[in-house]
Backbone and ligand atoms as CSV (ligand in chain L), in Angstrom:
chain,resi,resn,atom,element,x,y,z
A,1,UNK,N,N,99.158,138.872,155.435
A,1,UNK,CA,C,98.384,137.759,155.326
A,1,UNK,C,C,97.119,137.971,154.074
A,2,UNK,N,N,96.529,139.139,154.621
A,2,UNK,CA,C,95.434,139.589,153.768
A,2,UNK,C,C,95.607,140.163,152.565
A,3,UNK,N,N,94.875,139.866,151.244
A,3,UNK,CA,C,95.123,140.678,150.219
A,3,UNK,C,C,93.821,141.497,150.043
A,4,UNK,N,N,93.187,141.519,148.918
A,4,UNK,CA,C,92.033,142.408,148.714
A,4,UNK,C,C,90.703,141.684,149.217
A,5,UNK,N,N,89.744,142.545,149.480
A,5,UNK,CA,C,88.407,142.086,149.592
A,5,UNK,C,C,87.927,141.314,148.445
A,6,UNK,N,N,87.642,140.253,148.369
A,6,UNK,CA,C,87.142,139.398,147.178
A,6,UNK,C,C,85.776,139.706,147.166
A,7,UNK,N,N,85.009,139.542,148.170
A,7,UNK,CA,C,83.580,139.904,148.137
A,7,UNK,C,C,82.964,140.199,149.521
A,8,UNK,N,N,81.935,140.776,149.713
A,8,UNK,CA,C,81.098,140.916,150.786
A,8,UNK,C,C,79.876,140.100,150.478
A,9,UNK,N,N,79.217,139.064,151.488
A,9,UNK,CA,C,78.139,138.600,151.290
A,9,UNK,C,C,77.139,138.990,152.015
A,10,UNK,N,N,75.827,139.270,151.487
A,10,UNK,CA,C,74.658,139.619,152.348
A,10,UNK,C,C,73.486,138.614,152.152
A,11,UNK,N,N,73.053,138.102,153.195
A,11,UNK,CA,C,72.048,137.134,153.281
A,11,UNK,C,C,70.602,137.944,153.170
A,12,UNK,N,N,69.855,137.496,152.161
A,12,UNK,CA,C,68.558,138.253,151.824
A,12,UNK,C,C,67.468,137.216,151.776
A,13,UNK,N,N,66.210,137.542,152.224
A,13,UNK,CA,C,65.063,136.796,152.387
A,13,UNK,C,C,64.396,136.583,151.019
A,14,UNK,N,N,64.714,137.604,150.053
A,14,UNK,CA,C,63.878,137.676,148.735
A,14,UNK,C,C,65.051,138.383,147.877
A,15,UNK,N,N,65.789,137.489,146.976
A,15,UNK,CA,C,66.506,137.813,145.974
A,15,UNK,C,C,66.232,138.893,144.968
A,16,UNK,N,N,64.953,138.585,144.460
A,16,UNK,CA,C,64.668,139.454,143.205
A,16,UNK,C,C,64.436,140.889,143.874
A,17,UNK,N,N,64.031,140.986,145.102
A,17,UNK,CA,C,63.767,142.511,145.674
A,17,UNK,C,C,64.944,142.890,145.874
A,18,UNK,N,N,66.199,142.167,146.646
A,18,UNK,CA,C,67.183,142.773,146.824
A,18,UNK,C,C,68.080,143.268,145.576
A,19,UNK,N,N,68.041,142.318,144.601
A,19,UNK,CA,C,68.551,142.633,143.352
A,19,UNK,C,C,68.135,143.814,142.659
A,20,UNK,N,N,66.782,144.147,142.708
A,20,UNK,CA,C,65.987,145.267,142.144
A,20,UNK,C,C,66.561,146.523,142.820
A,21,UNK,N,N,66.898,146.400,144.228
A,21,UNK,CA,C,67.362,147.548,144.885
A,21,UNK,C,C,68.642,147.977,144.403
A,22,UNK,N,N,69.573,147.001,144.212
A,22,UNK,CA,C,70.966,147.125,143.676
A,22,UNK,C,C,71.053,147.663,142.315
A,23,UNK,N,N,70.032,147.172,141.637
A,23,UNK,CA,C,70.051,147.532,140.199
A,23,UNK,C,C,69.411,148.710,139.843
A,24,UNK,N,N,68.154,148.920,140.510
A,24,UNK,CA,C,67.556,150.204,139.956
A,24,UNK,C,C,67.567,151.465,140.865
A,25,UNK,N,N,67.663,151.041,142.325
A,25,UNK,CA,C,67.878,152.261,143.215
A,25,UNK,C,C,69.468,152.752,143.263
A,26,UNK,N,N,70.147,151.604,143.334
A,26,UNK,CA,C,71.636,151.990,143.483
A,26,UNK,C,C,72.293,152.176,142.209
A,27,UNK,N,N,71.737,151.660,141.019
A,27,UNK,CA,C,72.424,151.805,139.791
A,27,UNK,C,C,73.505,150.864,139.457
A,28,UNK,N,N,73.640,149.663,140.180
A,28,UNK,CA,C,74.769,148.970,140.000
A,28,UNK,C,C,74.615,147.993,138.868
A,29,UNK,N,N,75.760,147.334,138.386
A,29,UNK,CA,C,75.769,146.221,137.576
A,29,UNK,C,C,75.375,144.987,138.258
A,30,UNK,N,N,74.478,144.211,138.039
A,30,UNK,CA,C,74.068,142.905,138.683
A,30,UNK,C,C,73.957,141.751,137.587
A,31,UNK,N,N,74.542,140.565,138.170
A,31,UNK,CA,C,74.378,139.472,137.353
A,31,UNK,C,C,73.085,138.905,137.270
A,32,UNK,N,N,72.881,137.692,136.572
A,32,UNK,CA,C,71.766,136.963,136.463
A,32,UNK,C,C,71.674,135.909,137.766
A,33,UNK,N,N,70.708,135.713,138.569
A,33,UNK,CA,C,70.701,134.652,139.589
A,33,UNK,C,C,71.307,133.454,139.140
A,34,UNK,N,N,72.068,132.822,140.156
A,34,UNK,CA,C,72.644,131.474,139.935
A,34,UNK,C,C,72.362,130.704,140.874
A,35,UNK,N,N,71.673,129.517,140.702
A,35,UNK,CA,C,71.531,128.644,141.706
A,35,UNK,C,C,72.746,127.761,141.811
A,36,UNK,N,N,73.199,127.590,143.126
A,36,UNK,CA,C,74.337,126.937,143.585
A,36,UNK,C,C,73.958,125.778,144.655
A,37,UNK,N,N,73.075,124.858,144.212
A,37,UNK,CA,C,72.723,123.547,145.156
A,37,UNK,C,C,73.844,123.291,145.955
A,38,UNK,N,N,74.981,123.016,145.616
A,38,UNK,CA,C,76.033,122.395,146.336
A,38,UNK,C,C,76.570,123.366,147.545
A,39,UNK,N,N,76.182,124.638,147.361
A,39,UNK,CA,C,76.395,125.640,148.384
A,39,UNK,C,C,75.120,125.979,149.254
A,40,UNK,N,N,73.962,125.353,148.814
A,40,UNK,CA,C,72.680,125.681,149.493
A,40,UNK,C,C,72.403,127.226,149.255
A,41,UNK,N,N,72.674,127.898,147.994
A,41,UNK,CA,C,72.121,129.258,148.166
A,41,UNK,C,C,71.982,129.390,146.428
A,42,UNK,N,N,70.976,130.524,146.228
A,42,UNK,CA,C,71.073,131.141,144.980
A,42,UNK,C,C,71.755,132.510,145.249
A,43,UNK,N,N,72.800,132.818,144.115
A,43,UNK,CA,C,73.543,134.098,144.301
A,43,UNK,C,C,73.154,135.147,143.031
A,44,UNK,N,N,73.203,136.240,143.427
A,44,UNK,CA,C,73.455,137.303,142.468
A,44,UNK,C,C,74.683,138.028,142.787
A,45,UNK,N,N,75.532,138.435,141.799
A,45,UNK,CA,C,76.776,139.104,142.013
A,45,UNK,C,C,76.583,140.673,141.638
A,46,UNK,N,N,76.709,141.674,142.548
A,46,UNK,CA,C,76.656,143.060,142.209
A,46,UNK,C,C,78.258,143.319,142.075
A,47,UNK,N,N,78.427,143.726,140.759
A,47,UNK,CA,C,79.848,143.860,140.252
A,47,UNK,C,C,80.184,145.410,140.583
A,48,UNK,N,N,81.187,145.633,141.314
A,48,UNK,CA,C,81.774,147.070,141.710
A,48,UNK,C,C,83.270,147.167,141.036
A,49,UNK,N,N,83.650,148.355,141.066
A,49,UNK,CA,C,84.957,148.540,140.571
A,49,UNK,C,C,86.032,147.889,141.272
A,50,UNK,N,N,85.746,147.931,142.647
A,50,UNK,CA,C,86.863,147.329,143.446
A,50,UNK,C,C,86.507,146.057,144.227
A,51,UNK,N,N,85.316,145.584,144.147
A,51,UNK,CA,C,85.009,144.308,144.776
A,51,UNK,C,C,83.402,143.869,144.166
A,52,UNK,N,N,83.095,142.812,144.821
A,52,UNK,CA,C,81.806,142.301,144.644
A,52,UNK,C,C,80.911,142.243,145.710
A,53,UNK,N,N,79.648,142.348,145.728
A,53,UNK,CA,C,78.769,142.072,146.798
A,53,UNK,C,C,77.939,140.914,146.271
A,54,UNK,N,N,77.816,139.928,147.019
A,54,UNK,CA,C,76.884,138.480,146.659
A,54,UNK,C,C,75.735,138.647,147.624
A,55,UNK,N,N,74.793,138.713,146.971
A,55,UNK,CA,C,73.299,138.502,147.204
A,55,UNK,C,C,73.065,137.090,147.510
A,56,UNK,N,N,72.882,136.619,148.771
A,56,UNK,CA,C,72.516,135.181,148.885
A,56,UNK,C,C,71.148,134.817,149.474
A,57,UNK,N,N,70.459,133.924,148.798
A,57,UNK,CA,C,69.127,133.487,149.273
A,57,UNK,C,C,69.341,132.086,149.346
A,58,UNK,N,N,68.481,131.655,150.618
A,58,UNK,CA,C,68.734,130.273,150.696
A,58,UNK,C,C,68.124,129.536,149.559
A,59,UNK,N,N,68.761,128.269,149.381
A,59,UNK,CA,C,68.266,127.120,148.415
A,59,UNK,C,C,68.332,125.719,149.113
A,60,UNK,N,N,67.176,125.119,148.969
A,60,UNK,CA,C,67.141,123.831,149.751
A,60,UNK,C,C,67.041,123.820,151.267
A,61,UNK,N,N,66.913,122.627,151.745
A,61,UNK,CA,C,66.467,122.497,153.128
A,61,UNK,C,C,67.623,122.602,154.115
A,62,UNK,N,N,68.895,122.483,153.656
A,62,UNK,CA,C,70.128,122.581,154.482
A,62,UNK,C,C,71.087,123.632,154.047
A,63,UNK,N,N,70.396,124.843,153.887
A,63,UNK,CA,C,70.824,126.030,153.478
A,63,UNK,C,C,71.797,126.537,154.638
A,64,UNK,N,N,73.235,126.725,154.273
A,64,UNK,CA,C,73.954,127.241,155.545
A,64,UNK,C,C,73.572,128.726,156.040
A,65,UNK,N,N,72.670,129.465,155.222
A,65,UNK,CA,C,72.367,130.688,155.607
A,65,UNK,C,C,70.859,130.689,156.237
A,66,UNK,N,N,70.362,129.466,156.313
A,66,UNK,CA,C,68.942,129.477,156.932
A,66,UNK,C,C,68.947,130.226,158.384
A,67,UNK,N,N,69.841,129.555,159.119
A,67,UNK,CA,C,69.699,130.070,160.560
A,67,UNK,C,C,69.967,131.346,160.786
A,68,UNK,N,N,70.982,131.874,159.819
A,68,UNK,CA,C,71.186,133.504,159.832
A,68,UNK,C,C,69.892,134.374,159.663
A,69,UNK,N,N,69.208,133.885,158.711
A,69,UNK,CA,C,67.959,134.424,158.268
A,69,UNK,C,C,66.882,134.426,159.187
A,70,UNK,N,N,66.972,133.229,159.918
A,70,UNK,CA,C,66.016,132.934,160.919
A,70,UNK,C,C,66.047,134.126,162.115
A,71,UNK,N,N,67.385,134.332,162.343
A,71,UNK,CA,C,67.625,135.338,163.390
A,71,UNK,C,C,67.497,136.687,163.028
A,72,UNK,N,N,68.066,136.958,161.553
A,72,UNK,CA,C,67.731,138.377,160.974
A,72,UNK,C,C,66.810,138.297,159.567
A,73,UNK,N,N,65.723,138.275,160.093
A,73,UNK,CA,C,64.590,137.869,158.816
A,73,UNK,C,C,64.759,139.106,157.750
A,74,UNK,N,N,65.100,140.278,158.107
A,74,UNK,CA,C,65.133,141.201,156.995
A,74,UNK,C,C,66.378,141.165,156.058
A,75,UNK,N,N,67.468,140.277,156.653
A,75,UNK,CA,C,68.625,140.046,155.924
A,75,UNK,C,C,69.720,140.806,156.537
A,76,UNK,N,N,70.967,140.531,156.214
A,76,UNK,CA,C,72.234,141.446,156.766
A,76,UNK,C,C,73.465,140.990,156.194
A,77,UNK,N,N,74.548,141.431,156.671
A,77,UNK,CA,C,75.914,141.140,156.122
A,77,UNK,C,C,76.174,139.702,156.875
A,78,UNK,N,N,76.486,138.832,155.987
A,78,UNK,CA,C,76.706,137.344,156.327
A,78,UNK,C,C,78.140,136.994,156.531
A,79,UNK,N,N,78.865,137.472,155.651
A,79,UNK,CA,C,80.270,137.390,155.690
A,79,UNK,C,C,81.242,138.083,154.784
A,80,UNK,N,N,82.574,138.286,155.109
A,80,UNK,CA,C,83.486,139.234,154.325
A,80,UNK,C,C,84.367,137.963,153.793
A,81,UNK,N,N,84.792,138.224,152.598
A,81,UNK,CA,C,85.871,137.361,152.193
A,81,UNK,C,C,87.048,138.168,151.511
A,82,UNK,N,N,88.304,137.799,152.254
A,82,UNK,CA,C,89.445,138.269,152.073
A,82,UNK,C,C,90.341,137.279,150.984
A,83,UNK,N,N,90.976,137.771,150.140
A,83,UNK,CA,C,91.908,136.876,149.343
A,83,UNK,C,C,93.426,136.642,150.137
A,84,UNK,N,N,93.872,135.646,150.073
A,84,UNK,CA,C,95.165,135.082,150.604
A,84,UNK,C,C,95.819,134.343,149.580
A,85,UNK,N,N,97.248,134.353,149.516
A,85,UNK,CA,C,97.948,133.805,148.592
A,85,UNK,C,C,98.226,132.517,148.727
A,86,UNK,N,N,98.320,131.986,150.018
A,86,UNK,CA,C,98.594,130.608,150.362
A,86,UNK,C,C,97.582,130.260,151.551
A,87,UNK,N,N,96.538,129.669,151.129
A,87,UNK,CA,C,95.439,129.352,152.318
A,87,UNK,C,C,95.947,128.268,153.386
A,88,UNK,N,N,96.840,127.444,152.996
A,88,UNK,CA,C,97.195,126.500,154.069
A,88,UNK,C,C,98.201,127.311,154.960
A,89,UNK,N,N,98.917,128.038,154.617
A,89,UNK,CA,C,99.906,128.701,155.593
A,89,UNK,C,C,99.084,129.994,156.291
A,90,UNK,N,N,98.053,130.458,155.667
A,90,UNK,CA,C,97.135,131.232,156.555
A,90,UNK,C,C,96.542,130.442,157.695
A,91,UNK,N,N,95.978,129.375,157.243
A,91,UNK,CA,C,95.334,128.442,158.218
A,91,UNK,C,C,96.392,128.120,159.215
A,92,UNK,N,N,97.381,127.664,158.938
A,92,UNK,CA,C,98.298,127.359,160.056
A,92,UNK,C,C,98.724,128.450,161.090
A,93,UNK,N,N,98.821,129.657,160.397
A,93,UNK,CA,C,99.175,130.955,161.251
A,93,UNK,C,C,97.991,131.281,162.106
A,94,UNK,N,N,96.902,131.131,161.667
A,94,UNK,CA,C,95.706,131.476,162.497
A,94,UNK,C,C,95.650,130.451,163.440
A,95,UNK,N,N,95.652,129.204,163.180
A,95,UNK,CA,C,95.527,128.211,164.251
A,95,UNK,C,C,96.367,128.316,165.307
A,96,UNK,N,N,97.818,128.608,164.924
A,96,UNK,CA,C,98.738,128.774,165.861
A,96,UNK,C,C,98.437,129.938,166.754
A,97,UNK,N,N,97.740,131.067,166.472
A,97,UNK,CA,C,97.506,132.297,167.187
A,97,UNK,C,C,96.247,132.047,167.870
A,98,UNK,N,N,95.638,130.945,167.788
A,98,UNK,CA,C,94.472,130.600,168.590
A,98,UNK,C,C,92.992,130.610,167.869
A,99,UNK,N,N,93.171,131.209,166.627
A,99,UNK,CA,C,91.904,131.397,166.071
A,99,UNK,C,C,91.141,130.019,165.393
A,100,UNK,N,N,89.864,129.995,165.351
A,100,UNK,CA,C,89.090,128.865,165.270
A,100,UNK,C,C,88.782,128.865,163.712
A,101,UNK,N,N,89.113,127.844,162.965
A,101,UNK,CA,C,88.784,127.431,161.611
A,101,UNK,C,C,87.359,126.646,161.736
A,102,UNK,N,N,86.575,126.899,160.823
A,102,UNK,CA,C,85.313,126.196,160.850
A,102,UNK,C,C,85.426,124.818,160.130
A,103,UNK,N,N,84.605,123.845,160.442
A,103,UNK,CA,C,84.607,122.569,159.790
A,103,UNK,C,C,85.880,121.882,160.155
A,104,UNK,N,N,86.256,121.036,159.216
A,104,UNK,CA,C,87.537,120.105,159.651
A,104,UNK,C,C,88.782,120.815,159.264
A,105,UNK,N,N,88.564,122.196,159.040
A,105,UNK,CA,C,89.948,122.855,159.010
A,105,UNK,C,C,90.694,122.706,157.585
A,106,UNK,N,N,90.064,121.853,156.797
A,106,UNK,CA,C,90.543,121.640,155.299
A,106,UNK,C,C,89.937,122.510,154.246
A,107,UNK,N,N,90.553,123.157,153.470
A,107,UNK,CA,C,89.983,124.184,152.553
A,107,UNK,C,C,88.866,123.266,151.701
A,108,UNK,N,N,87.902,123.888,151.405
A,108,UNK,CA,C,86.731,123.401,150.212
A,108,UNK,C,C,86.871,124.366,149.178
A,109,UNK,N,N,86.252,123.603,147.929
A,109,UNK,CA,C,86.199,124.572,146.923
A,109,UNK,C,C,84.976,125.589,146.976
A,110,UNK,N,N,85.030,126.594,146.978
A,110,UNK,CA,C,84.046,127.719,147.138
A,110,UNK,C,C,83.240,127.787,145.769
A,111,UNK,N,N,82.449,128.885,146.158
A,111,UNK,CA,C,81.524,129.342,144.898
A,111,UNK,C,C,82.273,129.663,143.664
A,112,UNK,N,N,83.479,130.087,143.636
A,112,UNK,CA,C,84.164,130.556,142.567
A,112,UNK,C,C,85.118,129.544,142.139
A,113,UNK,N,N,85.089,128.316,142.514
A,113,UNK,CA,C,85.922,127.218,142.167
A,113,UNK,C,C,87.364,127.590,142.680
A,114,UNK,N,N,87.612,128.341,143.993
A,114,UNK,CA,C,88.826,128.257,144.385
A,114,UNK,C,C,88.789,127.968,145.729
A,115,UNK,N,N,89.792,127.517,146.505
A,115,UNK,CA,C,89.933,126.852,147.894
A,115,UNK,C,C,89.383,127.960,148.918
A,116,UNK,N,N,88.548,127.811,149.886
A,116,UNK,CA,C,87.970,128.572,150.871
A,116,UNK,C,C,88.038,127.927,151.929
A,117,UNK,N,N,88.134,128.839,153.121
A,117,UNK,CA,C,88.055,128.306,154.804
A,117,UNK,C,C,87.209,129.421,155.313
A,118,UNK,N,N,86.494,129.076,156.377
A,118,UNK,CA,C,85.678,129.965,157.105
A,118,UNK,C,C,86.197,130.159,158.347
A,119,UNK,N,N,86.342,131.286,159.170
A,119,UNK,CA,C,86.866,131.534,160.411
A,119,UNK,C,C,85.796,131.875,161.433
A,120,UNK,N,N,85.916,131.552,162.629
A,120,UNK,CA,C,84.686,131.681,163.582
A,120,UNK,C,C,84.622,133.049,163.749
A,121,UNK,N,N,83.311,133.534,163.737
A,121,UNK,CA,C,82.931,134.958,164.012
A,121,UNK,C,C,83.419,135.557,165.377
A,122,UNK,N,N,83.413,134.618,166.423
A,122,UNK,CA,C,83.601,135.242,167.690
A,122,UNK,C,C,85.045,135.812,167.612
A,123,UNK,N,N,86.056,135.104,166.886
A,123,UNK,CA,C,87.394,135.541,166.854
A,123,UNK,C,C,87.705,136.734,166.075
A,124,UNK,N,N,86.696,137.165,165.293
A,124,UNK,CA,C,86.988,138.460,164.425
A,124,UNK,C,C,85.729,139.390,164.622
A,125,UNK,N,N,85.649,139.738,165.694
A,125,UNK,CA,C,84.696,140.914,165.959
A,125,UNK,C,C,83.215,140.760,165.519
A,126,UNK,N,N,82.819,139.438,165.635
A,126,UNK,CA,C,81.508,139.185,165.482
A,126,UNK,C,C,81.203,138.889,164.013
A,127,UNK,N,N,82.093,138.939,163.043
A,127,UNK,CA,C,81.914,138.634,161.540
A,127,UNK,C,C,82.739,137.227,161.165
A,128,UNK,N,N,81.747,136.725,160.308
A,128,UNK,CA,C,82.028,135.336,159.823
A,128,UNK,C,C,83.140,135.862,158.577
A,129,UNK,N,N,84.322,135.195,158.552
A,129,UNK,CA,C,85.438,135.666,157.720
A,129,UNK,C,C,85.664,134.357,156.877
A,130,UNK,N,N,85.597,134.886,155.408
A,130,UNK,CA,C,86.119,133.583,154.590
A,130,UNK,C,C,87.309,133.955,153.909
A,131,UNK,N,N,88.183,132.999,153.809
A,131,UNK,CA,C,89.595,133.385,153.186
A,131,UNK,C,C,89.347,132.574,151.873
A,132,UNK,N,N,89.795,133.022,150.717
A,132,UNK,CA,C,89.928,132.576,149.360
A,132,UNK,C,C,91.253,132.661,148.853
A,133,UNK,N,N,91.782,131.500,148.432
A,133,UNK,CA,C,92.989,131.499,147.859
A,133,UNK,C,C,92.966,131.944,146.281
A,134,UNK,N,N,93.833,132.920,145.932
A,134,UNK,CA,C,93.658,133.409,144.739
A,134,UNK,C,C,94.866,133.176,143.967
L,1,CO,CO,CO,81.587,134.088,150.307
């Protein structure tokens, strides 16, 4: 079911500071910050040869990462995103095996314009999992 790791998302309290660490200390290629109000985050993409790291800072009052940062104020790994070829087939297979799909179970259009679903962290070793159809 799983393809490549599409991205690893890290929630950060200070996007500028986190970006500087990746760019200046680690020497990585980083994007400009992009505000995504419909997703409640501002994001910087760290471009690596084999995947991306997304640095996420809360944006607006109902940011989906606000509660996470309240619990982990210095930031932390928020989710890992795996690519799948058929998101509906993946969802149905996961549900049949007892995994919990978050929300209403219908794919939404994610930050990259592709259908995504999120899976309950308690079913995946404490890690929020995003599936993205590629
Ligand atoms: Co993501």
